CHARMM internal coordinates of N, CA and C (Angstrom, degrees):
IC EDIT
DIST 1 N 1 CA 1.4496
DIST 1 CA 1 C 1.5253
ANGL 1 N 1 CA 1 C 110.72
DIST 1 C 2 N 1.3287
ANGL 1 CA 1 C 2 N 116.38
DIHE 1 N 1 CA 1 C 2 N -38.39
DIST 2 N 2 CA 1.4634
ANGL 1 C 2 N 2 CA 118.57
DIHE 1 CA 1 C 2 N 2 CA -179.70
DIST 2 CA 2 C 1.5275
ANGL 2 N 2 CA 2 C 111.37
DIHE 1 C 2 N 2 CA 2 C -64.88
DIST 2 C 3 N 1.3382
ANGL 2 CA 2 C 3 N 117.25
DIHE 2 N 2 CA 2 C 3 N -35.38
DIST 3 N 3 CA 1.4687
ANGL 2 C 3 N 3 CA 120.45
DIHE 2 CA 2 C 3 N 3 CA 177.26
DIST 3 CA 3 C 1.5274
ANGL 3 N 3 CA 3 C 110.66
DIHE 2 C 3 N 3 CA 3 C -64.92
DIST 3 C 4 N 1.3102
ANGL 3 CA 3 C 4 N 116.09
DIHE 3 N 3 CA 3 C 4 N -42.27
DIST 4 N 4 CA 1.4594
ANGL 3 C 4 N 4 CA 120.69
DIHE 3 CA 3 C 4 N 4 CA 178.69
DIST 4 CA 4 C 1.5250
ANGL 4 N 4 CA 4 C 111.10
DIHE 3 C 4 N 4 CA 4 C -63.70
DIST 4 C 5 N 1.3184
ANGL 4 CA 4 C 5 N 117.04
DIHE 4 N 4 CA 4 C 5 N -44.55
DIST 5 N 5 CA 1.4617
ANGL 4 C 5 N 5 CA 120.78
DIHE 4 CA 4 C 5 N 5 CA 180.00
DIST 5 CA 5 C 1.5222
ANGL 5 N 5 CA 5 C 111.17
DIHE 4 C 5 N 5 CA 5 C -64.90
DIST 5 C 6 N 1.3270
ANGL 5 CA 5 C 6 N 116.79
DIHE 5 N 5 CA 5 C 6 N -40.48
DIST 6 N 6 CA 1.4627
ANGL 5 C 6 N 6 CA 120.74
DIHE 5 CA 5 C 6 N 6 CA 178.72
DIST 6 CA 6 C 1.5325
ANGL 6 N 6 CA 6 C 110.83
DIHE 5 C 6 N 6 CA 6 C -64.65
DIST 6 C 7 N 1.3275
ANGL 6 CA 6 C 7 N 116.81
DIHE 6 N 6 CA 6 C 7 N -41.68
DIST 7 N 7 CA 1.4664
ANGL 6 C 7 N 7 CA 121.03
DIHE 6 CA 6 C 7 N 7 CA 177.35
DIST 7 CA 7 C 1.5255
ANGL 7 N 7 CA 7 C 110.10
DIHE 6 C 7 N 7 CA 7 C -62.38
DIST 7 C 8 N 1.3146
ANGL 7 CA 7 C 8 N 116.27
DIHE 7 N 7 CA 7 C 8 N -45.75
DIST 8 N 8 CA 1.4698
ANGL 7 C 8 N 8 CA 122.08
DIHE 7 CA 7 C 8 N 8 CA 177.32
DIST 8 CA 8 C 1.5266
ANGL 8 N 8 CA 8 C 110.34
DIHE 7 C 8 N 8 CA 8 C -56.71
DIST 8 C 9 N 1.3188
ANGL 8 CA 8 C 9 N 116.84
DIHE 8 N 8 CA 8 C 9 N -47.72
DIST 9 N 9 CA 1.4667
ANGL 8 C 9 N 9 CA 120.58
DIHE 8 CA 8 C 9 N 9 CA -178.49
DIST 9 CA 9 C 1.5203
ANGL 9 N 9 CA 9 C 111.57
DIHE 8 C 9 N 9 CA 9 C -64.02
DIST 9 C 10 N 1.3149
ANGL 9 CA 9 C 10 N 117.73
DIHE 9 N 9 CA 9 C 10 N -37.49
DIST 10 N 10 CA 1.4665
ANGL 9 C 10 N 10 CA 120.89
DIHE 9 CA 9 C 10 N 10 CA 177.04
DIST 10 CA 10 C 1.5251
ANGL 10 N 10 CA 10 C 111.39
DIHE 9 C 10 N 10 CA 10 C -64.87
DIST 10 C 11 N 1.3302
ANGL 10 CA 10 C 11 N 116.53
DIHE 10 N 10 CA 10 C 11 N -42.07
DIST 11 N 11 CA 1.4668
ANGL 10 C 11 N 11 CA 121.17
DIHE 10 CA 10 C 11 N 11 CA 179.02
DIST 11 CA 11 C 1.5304
ANGL 11 N 11 CA 11 C 110.12
DIHE 10 C 11 N 11 CA 11 C -62.81
DIST 11 C 12 N 1.3151
ANGL 11 CA 11 C 12 N 115.97
DIHE 11 N 11 CA 11 C 12 N -47.62
DIST 12 N 12 CA 1.4615
ANGL 11 C 12 N 12 CA 120.13
DIHE 11 CA 11 C 12 N 12 CA -178.86
DIST 12 CA 12 C 1.5275
ANGL 12 N 12 CA 12 C 110.76
DIHE 11 C 12 N 12 CA 12 C -63.60
DIST 12 C 13 N 1.3112
ANGL 12 CA 12 C 13 N 116.98
DIHE 12 N 12 CA 12 C 13 N -44.86
DIST 13 N 13 CA 1.4690
ANGL 12 C 13 N 13 CA 120.96
DIHE 12 CA 12 C 13 N 13 CA 179.47
DIST 13 CA 13 C 1.5227
ANGL 13 N 13 CA 13 C 111.59
DIHE 12 C 13 N 13 CA 13 C -57.78
DIST 13 C 14 N 1.3220
ANGL 13 CA 13 C 14 N 115.86
DIHE 13 N 13 CA 13 C 14 N -44.83
DIST 14 N 14 CA 1.4672
ANGL 13 C 14 N 14 CA 120.04
DIHE 13 CA 13 C 14 N 14 CA -179.13
DIST 14 CA 14 C 1.5293
ANGL 14 N 14 CA 14 C 111.22
DIHE 13 C 14 N 14 CA 14 C -62.60
DIST 14 C 15 N 1.3163
ANGL 14 CA 14 C 15 N 116.75
DIHE 14 N 14 CA 14 C 15 N -45.17
DIST 15 N 15 CA 1.4645
ANGL 14 C 15 N 15 CA 119.85
DIHE 14 CA 14 C 15 N 15 CA -179.43
DIST 15 CA 15 C 1.5343
ANGL 15 N 15 CA 15 C 111.01
DIHE 14 C 15 N 15 CA 15 C -64.37
DIST 15 C 16 N 1.3027
ANGL 15 CA 15 C 16 N 117.14
DIHE 15 N 15 CA 15 C 16 N -39.66
DIST 16 N 16 CA 1.4657
ANGL 15 C 16 N 16 CA 119.92
DIHE 15 CA 15 C 16 N 16 CA 178.06
DIST 16 CA 16 C 1.5266
ANGL 16 N 16 CA 16 C 110.30
DIHE 15 C 16 N 16 CA 16 C -62.55
DIST 16 C 17 N 1.3286
ANGL 16 CA 16 C 17 N 116.44
DIHE 16 N 16 CA 16 C 17 N -44.27
DIST 17 N 17 CA 1.4713
ANGL 16 C 17 N 17 CA 119.41
DIHE 16 CA 16 C 17 N 17 CA 178.05
DIST 17 CA 17 C 1.5245
ANGL 17 N 17 CA 17 C 110.99
DIHE 16 C 17 N 17 CA 17 C -62.09
DIST 17 C 18 N 1.3343
ANGL 17 CA 17 C 18 N 116.22
DIHE 17 N 17 CA 17 C 18 N -42.92
DIST 18 N 18 CA 1.4624
ANGL 17 C 18 N 18 CA 120.15
DIHE 17 CA 17 C 18 N 18 CA -178.22
DIST 18 CA 18 C 1.5218
ANGL 18 N 18 CA 18 C 112.39
DIHE 17 C 18 N 18 CA 18 C -59.82
DIST 18 C 19 N 1.3196
ANGL 18 CA 18 C 19 N 117.09
DIHE 18 N 18 CA 18 C 19 N -31.03
DIST 19 N 19 CA 1.4633
ANGL 18 C 19 N 19 CA 120.62
DIHE 18 CA 18 C 19 N 19 CA -177.46
DIST 19 CA 19 C 1.5258
ANGL 19 N 19 CA 19 C 112.58
DIHE 18 C 19 N 19 CA 19 C -104.90
DIST 19 C 20 N 1.3211
ANGL 19 CA 19 C 20 N 117.52
DIHE 19 N 19 CA 19 C 20 N 12.78
DIST 20 N 20 CA 1.4572
ANGL 19 C 20 N 20 CA 121.58
DIHE 19 CA 19 C 20 N 20 CA 173.98
DIST 20 CA 20 C 1.5180
ANGL 20 N 20 CA 20 C 114.33
DIHE 19 C 20 N 20 CA 20 C 76.83
DIST 20 C 21 N 1.3246
ANGL 20 CA 20 C 21 N 116.32
DIHE 20 N 20 CA 20 C 21 N 23.54
DIST 21 N 21 CA 1.4560
ANGL 20 C 21 N 21 CA 119.84
DIHE 20 CA 20 C 21 N 21 CA 177.42
DIST 21 CA 21 C 1.5174
ANGL 21 N 21 CA 21 C 111.24
DIHE 20 C 21 N 21 CA 21 C -86.23
DIST 21 C 22 N 1.3132
ANGL 21 CA 21 C 22 N 116.03
DIHE 21 N 21 CA 21 C 22 N 161.85
DIST 22 N 22 CA 1.4578
ANGL 21 C 22 N 22 CA 122.44
DIHE 21 CA 21 C 22 N 22 CA 177.66
DIST 22 CA 22 C 1.5196
ANGL 22 N 22 CA 22 C 107.90
DIHE 21 C 22 N 22 CA 22 C -114.39
DIST 22 C 23 N 1.3144
ANGL 22 CA 22 C 23 N 116.84
DIHE 22 N 22 CA 22 C 23 N 118.10
DIST 23 N 23 CA 1.4544
ANGL 22 C 23 N 23 CA 122.27
DIHE 22 CA 22 C 23 N 23 CA 178.90
DIST 23 CA 23 C 1.5181
ANGL 23 N 23 CA 23 C 108.30
DIHE 22 C 23 N 23 CA 23 C -78.73
DIST 23 C 24 N 1.3237
ANGL 23 CA 23 C 24 N 117.23
DIHE 23 N 23 CA 23 C 24 N 113.19
DIST 24 N 24 CA 1.4608
ANGL 23 C 24 N 24 CA 121.15
DIHE 23 CA 23 C 24 N 24 CA 178.46
DIST 24 CA 24 C 1.5212
ANGL 24 N 24 CA 24 C 110.03
DIHE 23 C 24 N 24 CA 24 C -81.97
DIST 24 C 25 N 1.3477
ANGL 24 CA 24 C 25 N 117.53
DIHE 24 N 24 CA 24 C 25 N -50.55
DIST 25 N 25 CA 1.4535
ANGL 24 C 25 N 25 CA 120.29
DIHE 24 CA 24 C 25 N 25 CA 177.04
DIST 25 CA 25 C 1.5240
ANGL 25 N 25 CA 25 C 111.16
DIHE 24 C 25 N 25 CA 25 C -171.74
DIST 25 C 26 N 1.3205
ANGL 25 CA 25 C 26 N 113.50
DIHE 25 N 25 CA 25 C 26 N 159.38
DIST 26 N 26 CA 1.4561
ANGL 25 C 26 N 26 CA 121.32
DIHE 25 CA 25 C 26 N 26 CA 171.49
DIST 26 CA 26 C 1.5224
ANGL 26 N 26 CA 26 C 107.49
DIHE 25 C 26 N 26 CA 26 C -97.88
DIST 26 C 27 N 1.3080
ANGL 26 CA 26 C 27 N 115.67
DIHE 26 N 26 CA 26 C 27 N 143.24
DIST 27 N 27 CA 1.4594
ANGL 26 C 27 N 27 CA 121.80
DIHE 26 CA 26 C 27 N 27 CA 176.87
DIST 27 CA 27 C 1.5220
ANGL 27 N 27 CA 27 C 106.67
DIHE 26 C 27 N 27 CA 27 C -131.10
DIST 27 C 28 N 1.3411
ANGL 27 CA 27 C 28 N 116.11
DIHE 27 N 27 CA 27 C 28 N 83.55
DIST 28 N 28 CA 1.4530
ANGL 27 C 28 N 28 CA 120.06
DIHE 27 CA 27 C 28 N 28 CA -172.53
DIST 28 CA 28 C 1.5155
ANGL 28 N 28 CA 28 C 108.57
DIHE 27 C 28 N 28 CA 28 C 67.81
DIST 28 C 29 N 1.3423
ANGL 28 CA 28 C 29 N 116.73
DIHE 28 N 28 CA 28 C 29 N -118.29
DIST 29 N 29 CA 1.4621
ANGL 28 C 29 N 29 CA 118.95
DIHE 28 CA 28 C 29 N 29 CA 176.48
DIST 29 CA 29 C 1.5261
ANGL 29 N 29 CA 29 C 111.21
DIHE 28 C 29 N 29 CA 29 C -98.45
DIST 29 C 30 N 1.3095
ANGL 29 CA 29 C 30 N 116.74
DIHE 29 N 29 CA 29 C 30 N 9.29
DIST 30 N 30 CA 1.4632
ANGL 29 C 30 N 30 CA 121.69
DIHE 29 CA 29 C 30 N 30 CA 175.79
DIST 30 CA 30 C 1.5198
ANGL 30 N 30 CA 30 C 110.93
DIHE 29 C 30 N 30 CA 30 C -94.92
DIST 30 C 31 N 1.3119
ANGL 30 CA 30 C 31 N 115.71
DIHE 30 N 30 CA 30 C 31 N 159.47
DIST 31 N 31 CA 1.4568
ANGL 30 C 31 N 31 CA 121.47
DIHE 30 CA 30 C 31 N 31 CA -177.27
DIST 31 CA 31 C 1.5197
ANGL 31 N 31 CA 31 C 108.99
DIHE 30 C 31 N 31 CA 31 C -135.83
DIST 31 C 32 N 1.3212
ANGL 31 CA 31 C 32 N 116.00
DIHE 31 N 31 CA 31 C 32 N 135.63
DIST 32 N 32 CA 1.4581
ANGL 31 C 32 N 32 CA 120.19
DIHE 31 CA 31 C 32 N 32 CA 170.40
DIST 32 CA 32 C 1.5218
ANGL 32 N 32 CA 32 C 106.53
DIHE 31 C 32 N 32 CA 32 C -109.87
DIST 32 C 33 N 1.3091
ANGL 32 CA 32 C 33 N 115.81
DIHE 32 N 32 CA 32 C 33 N 116.93
DIST 33 N 33 CA 1.4624
ANGL 32 C 33 N 33 CA 120.95
DIHE 32 CA 32 C 33 N 33 CA -177.87
DIST 33 CA 33 C 1.5223
ANGL 33 N 33 CA 33 C 109.32
DIHE 32 C 33 N 33 CA 33 C -133.00
DIST 33 C 34 N 1.3127
ANGL 33 CA 33 C 34 N 115.06
DIHE 33 N 33 CA 33 C 34 N 150.06
DIST 34 N 34 CA 1.4544
ANGL 33 C 34 N 34 CA 121.46
DIHE 33 CA 33 C 34 N 34 CA 178.92
DIST 34 CA 34 C 1.5226
ANGL 34 N 34 CA 34 C 109.53
DIHE 33 C 34 N 34 CA 34 C -118.16
DIST 34 C 35 N 1.3006
ANGL 34 CA 34 C 35 N 115.93
DIHE 34 N 34 CA 34 C 35 N 140.63
DIST 35 N 35 CA 1.4588
ANGL 34 C 35 N 35 CA 122.38
DIHE 34 CA 34 C 35 N 35 CA 170.66
DIST 35 CA 35 C 1.5171
ANGL 35 N 35 CA 35 C 106.69
DIHE 34 C 35 N 35 CA 35 C -123.03
DIST 35 C 36 N 1.3188
ANGL 35 CA 35 C 36 N 116.69
DIHE 35 N 35 CA 35 C 36 N 140.61
DIST 36 N 36 CA 1.4515
ANGL 35 C 36 N 36 CA 120.28
DIHE 35 CA 35 C 36 N 36 CA -176.58
DIST 36 CA 36 C 1.5204
ANGL 36 N 36 CA 36 C 111.56
DIHE 35 C 36 N 36 CA 36 C 80.67
DIST 36 C 37 N 1.3260
ANGL 36 CA 36 C 37 N 116.73
DIHE 36 N 36 CA 36 C 37 N 21.15
DIST 37 N 37 CA 1.4581
ANGL 36 C 37 N 37 CA 122.26
DIHE 36 CA 36 C 37 N 37 CA 177.39
DIST 37 CA 37 C 1.5146
ANGL 37 N 37 CA 37 C 108.33
DIHE 36 C 37 N 37 CA 37 C -137.92
DIST 37 C 38 N 1.2505
ANGL 37 CA 37 C 38 N 122.88
DIHE 37 N 37 CA 37 C 38 N 137.26
DIST 38 N 38 CA 1.4584
ANGL 37 C 38 N 38 CA 128.11
DIHE 37 CA 37 C 38 N 38 CA 3.18
DIST 38 CA 38 C 1.5237
ANGL 38 N 38 CA 38 C 113.40
DIHE 37 C 38 N 38 CA 38 C -81.15
DIST 38 C 39 N 1.3153
ANGL 38 CA 38 C 39 N 116.84
DIHE 38 N 38 CA 38 C 39 N -9.17
DIST 39 N 39 CA 1.4702
ANGL 38 C 39 N 39 CA 121.21
DIHE 38 CA 38 C 39 N 39 CA 178.51
DIST 39 CA 39 C 1.5199
ANGL 39 N 39 CA 39 C 108.85
DIHE 38 C 39 N 39 CA 39 C -106.70
DIST 39 C 40 N 1.3217
ANGL 39 CA 39 C 40 N 117.02
DIHE 39 N 39 CA 39 C 40 N 119.67
DIST 40 N 40 CA 1.4641
ANGL 39 C 40 N 40 CA 121.46
DIHE 39 CA 39 C 40 N 40 CA 179.06
DIST 40 CA 40 C 1.5326
ANGL 40 N 40 CA 40 C 110.22
DIHE 39 C 40 N 40 CA 40 C -67.61
DIST 40 C 41 N 1.3227
ANGL 40 CA 40 C 41 N 115.23
DIHE 40 N 40 CA 40 C 41 N 146.79
DIST 41 N 41 CA 1.4586
ANGL 40 C 41 N 41 CA 119.99
DIHE 40 CA 40 C 41 N 41 CA 176.44
DIST 41 CA 41 C 1.5238
ANGL 41 N 41 CA 41 C 108.71
DIHE 40 C 41 N 41 CA 41 C -147.47
DIST 41 C 42 N 1.3198
ANGL 41 CA 41 C 42 N 115.00
DIHE 41 N 41 CA 41 C 42 N 150.01
DIST 42 N 42 CA 1.4603
ANGL 41 C 42 N 42 CA 120.14
DIHE 41 CA 41 C 42 N 42 CA -177.33
DIST 42 CA 42 C 1.5194
ANGL 42 N 42 CA 42 C 112.51
DIHE 41 C 42 N 42 CA 42 C -68.41
DIST 42 C 43 N 1.3205
ANGL 42 CA 42 C 43 N 117.97
DIHE 42 N 42 CA 42 C 43 N -25.29
DIST 43 N 43 CA 1.4678
ANGL 42 C 43 N 43 CA 120.32
DIHE 42 CA 42 C 43 N 43 CA -176.25
DIST 43 CA 43 C 1.5277
ANGL 43 N 43 CA 43 C 113.28
DIHE 42 C 43 N 43 CA 43 C -101.33
DIST 43 C 44 N 1.3147
ANGL 43 CA 43 C 44 N 117.90
DIHE 43 N 43 CA 43 C 44 N 19.87
DIST 44 N 44 CA 1.4644
ANGL 43 C 44 N 44 CA 121.23
DIHE 43 CA 43 C 44 N 44 CA -178.03
DIST 44 CA 44 C 1.5254
ANGL 44 N 44 CA 44 C 111.91
DIHE 43 C 44 N 44 CA 44 C -60.21
DIST 44 C 45 N 1.3152
ANGL 44 CA 44 C 45 N 117.55
DIHE 44 N 44 CA 44 C 45 N -41.60
DIST 45 N 45 CA 1.4583
ANGL 44 C 45 N 45 CA 120.76
DIHE 44 CA 44 C 45 N 45 CA -179.40
DIST 45 CA 45 C 1.5271
ANGL 45 N 45 CA 45 C 110.28
DIHE 44 C 45 N 45 CA 45 C -65.42
DIST 45 C 46 N 1.3056
ANGL 45 CA 45 C 46 N 116.60
DIHE 45 N 45 CA 45 C 46 N -43.24
DIST 46 N 46 CA 1.4698
ANGL 45 C 46 N 46 CA 119.99
DIHE 45 CA 45 C 46 N 46 CA 179.26
DIST 46 CA 46 C 1.5287
ANGL 46 N 46 CA 46 C 110.81
DIHE 45 C 46 N 46 CA 46 C -63.05
DIST 46 C 47 N 1.3335
ANGL 46 CA 46 C 47 N 116.86
DIHE 46 N 46 CA 46 C 47 N -42.94
DIST 47 N 47 CA 1.4631
ANGL 46 C 47 N 47 CA 119.75
DIHE 46 CA 46 C 47 N 47 CA 179.39
DIST 47 CA 47 C 1.5231
ANGL 47 N 47 CA 47 C 111.42
DIHE 46 C 47 N 47 CA 47 C -64.90
DIST 47 C 48 N 1.3222
ANGL 47 CA 47 C 48 N 117.08
DIHE 47 N 47 CA 47 C 48 N -36.86
DIST 48 N 48 CA 1.4630
ANGL 47 C 48 N 48 CA 120.86
DIHE 47 CA 47 C 48 N 48 CA 177.54
DIST 48 CA 48 C 1.5306
ANGL 48 N 48 CA 48 C 110.84
DIHE 47 C 48 N 48 CA 48 C -64.13
DIST 48 C 49 N 1.3120
ANGL 48 CA 48 C 49 N 116.44
DIHE 48 N 48 CA 48 C 49 N -43.18
DIST 49 N 49 CA 1.4657
ANGL 48 C 49 N 49 CA 120.07
DIHE 48 CA 48 C 49 N 49 CA 178.71
DIST 49 CA 49 C 1.5155
ANGL 49 N 49 CA 49 C 111.73
DIHE 48 C 49 N 49 CA 49 C -66.17
DIST 49 C 50 N 1.3131
ANGL 49 CA 49 C 50 N 116.65
DIHE 49 N 49 CA 49 C 50 N -43.01
DIST 50 N 50 CA 1.4628
ANGL 49 C 50 N 50 CA 119.98
DIHE 49 CA 49 C 50 N 50 CA 178.89
DIST 50 CA 50 C 1.5297
ANGL 50 N 50 CA 50 C 110.93
DIHE 49 C 50 N 50 CA 50 C -63.77
DIST 50 C 51 N 1.3309
ANGL 50 CA 50 C 51 N 116.28
DIHE 50 N 50 CA 50 C 51 N -41.09
DIST 51 N 51 CA 1.4628
ANGL 50 C 51 N 51 CA 119.97
DIHE 50 CA 50 C 51 N 51 CA 177.20
DIST 51 CA 51 C 1.5197
ANGL 51 N 51 CA 51 C 110.47
DIHE 50 C 51 N 51 CA 51 C -62.23
DIST 51 C 52 N 1.3161
ANGL 51 CA 51 C 52 N 117.05
DIHE 51 N 51 CA 51 C 52 N -42.05
DIST 52 N 52 CA 1.4729
ANGL 51 C 52 N 52 CA 121.08
DIHE 51 CA 51 C 52 N 52 CA 179.43
DIST 52 CA 52 C 1.5209
ANGL 52 N 52 CA 52 C 111.59
DIHE 51 C 52 N 52 CA 52 C -60.33
DIST 52 C 53 N 1.3103
ANGL 52 CA 52 C 53 N 116.37
DIHE 52 N 52 CA 52 C 53 N -44.45
DIST 53 N 53 CA 1.4615
ANGL 52 C 53 N 53 CA 119.95
DIHE 52 CA 52 C 53 N 53 CA 179.53
DIST 53 CA 53 C 1.5301
ANGL 53 N 53 CA 53 C 111.61
DIHE 52 C 53 N 53 CA 53 C -65.30
DIST 53 C 54 N 1.3229
ANGL 53 CA 53 C 54 N 116.28
DIHE 53 N 53 CA 53 C 54 N -39.34
DIST 54 N 54 CA 1.4694
ANGL 53 C 54 N 54 CA 119.85
DIHE 53 CA 53 C 54 N 54 CA 178.57
DIST 54 CA 54 C 1.5268
ANGL 54 N 54 CA 54 C 110.53
DIHE 53 C 54 N 54 CA 54 C -68.99
DIST 54 C 55 N 1.3241
ANGL 54 CA 54 C 55 N 117.20
DIHE 54 N 54 CA 54 C 55 N -36.44
DIST 55 N 55 CA 1.4636
ANGL 54 C 55 N 55 CA 120.51
DIHE 54 CA 54 C 55 N 55 CA 177.69
DIST 55 CA 55 C 1.5225
ANGL 55 N 55 CA 55 C 109.66
DIHE 54 C 55 N 55 CA 55 C -62.70
DIST 55 C 56 N 1.3133
ANGL 55 CA 55 C 56 N 117.08
DIHE 55 N 55 CA 55 C 56 N -45.18
DIST 56 N 56 CA 1.4629
ANGL 55 C 56 N 56 CA 120.80
DIHE 55 CA 55 C 56 N 56 CA 178.85
DIST 56 CA 56 C 1.5206
ANGL 56 N 56 CA 56 C 110.61
DIHE 55 C 56 N 56 CA 56 C -58.10
DIST 56 C 57 N 1.3253
ANGL 56 CA 56 C 57 N 116.81
DIHE 56 N 56 CA 56 C 57 N -46.33
DIST 57 N 57 CA 1.4667
ANGL 56 C 57 N 57 CA 120.89
DIHE 56 CA 56 C 57 N 57 CA -179.31
DIST 57 CA 57 C 1.5281
ANGL 57 N 57 CA 57 C 111.20
DIHE 56 C 57 N 57 CA 57 C -65.23
DIST 57 C 58 N 1.3246
ANGL 57 CA 57 C 58 N 117.04
DIHE 57 N 57 CA 57 C 58 N -42.09
DIST 58 N 58 CA 1.4715
ANGL 57 C 58 N 58 CA 120.66
DIHE 57 CA 57 C 58 N 58 CA -178.34
DIST 58 CA 58 C 1.5182
ANGL 58 N 58 CA 58 C 111.43
DIHE 57 C 58 N 58 CA 58 C -69.09
DIST 58 C 59 N 1.3217
ANGL 58 CA 58 C 59 N 117.85
DIHE 58 N 58 CA 58 C 59 N -39.68
DIST 59 N 59 CA 1.4584
ANGL 58 C 59 N 59 CA 121.01
DIHE 58 CA 58 C 59 N 59 CA -179.63
DIST 59 CA 59 C 1.5232
ANGL 59 N 59 CA 59 C 110.17
DIHE 58 C 59 N 59 CA 59 C -66.38
DIST 59 C 60 N 1.3136
ANGL 59 CA 59 C 60 N 117.03
DIHE 59 N 59 CA 59 C 60 N -35.34
DIST 60 N 60 CA 1.4604
ANGL 59 C 60 N 60 CA 120.11
DIHE 59 CA 59 C 60 N 60 CA 178.39
DIST 60 CA 60 C 1.5288
ANGL 60 N 60 CA 60 C 112.49
DIHE 59 C 60 N 60 CA 60 C -62.55
DIST 60 C 61 N 1.3242
ANGL 60 CA 60 C 61 N 117.12
DIHE 60 N 60 CA 60 C 61 N -22.32
DIST 61 N 61 CA 1.4572
ANGL 60 C 61 N 61 CA 121.45
DIHE 60 CA 60 C 61 N 61 CA -178.19
DIST 61 CA 61 C 1.5284
ANGL 61 N 61 CA 61 C 113.31
DIHE 60 C 61 N 61 CA 61 C -91.78
DIST 61 C 62 N 1.3246
ANGL 61 CA 61 C 62 N 117.79
DIHE 61 N 61 CA 61 C 62 N -5.02
DIST 62 N 62 CA 1.4684
ANGL 61 C 62 N 62 CA 120.50
DIHE 61 CA 61 C 62 N 62 CA -178.52
DIST 62 CA 62 C 1.5242
ANGL 62 N 62 CA 62 C 109.47
DIHE 61 C 62 N 62 CA 62 C -66.98
DIST 62 C 63 N 1.3162
ANGL 62 CA 62 C 63 N 114.30
DIHE 62 N 62 CA 62 C 63 N 130.22
DIST 63 N 63 CA 1.4597
ANGL 62 C 63 N 63 CA 121.46
DIHE 62 CA 62 C 63 N 63 CA 176.85
DIST 63 CA 63 C 1.5278
ANGL 63 N 63 CA 63 C 108.00
DIHE 62 C 63 N 63 CA 63 C -130.83
DIST 63 C 64 N 1.3013
ANGL 63 CA 63 C 64 N 116.57
DIHE 63 N 63 CA 63 C 64 N 141.46
DIST 64 N 64 CA 1.4572
ANGL 63 C 64 N 64 CA 120.63
DIHE 63 CA 63 C 64 N 64 CA 176.52
DIST 64 CA 64 C 1.5156
ANGL 64 N 64 CA 64 C 109.62
DIHE 63 C 64 N 64 CA 64 C -120.59
DIST 64 C 65 N 1.3182
ANGL 64 CA 64 C 65 N 115.05
DIHE 64 N 64 CA 64 C 65 N 162.35
DIST 65 N 65 CA 1.4637
ANGL 64 C 65 N 65 CA 120.38
DIHE 64 CA 64 C 65 N 65 CA -178.02
DIST 65 CA 65 C 1.5196
ANGL 65 N 65 CA 65 C 111.27
DIHE 64 C 65 N 65 CA 65 C -70.44
END
COOR INIT
IC SEED 1 N 1 CA 1 C
IC BUILD
């Protein structure tokens, strides 16, 4: 289970970075992330939504031994 959770966290972290999000913390399988912080941007909401969709797609592809 720890391997699966670590893989999940790595996938989520990468997607957040790719879309300019700031990872505040993991809470089990939950994530607190900020977009438009510390620098505000007009497209923060769009980037958050795009990151969410990519996270869903990437998590669906996770496979463990």
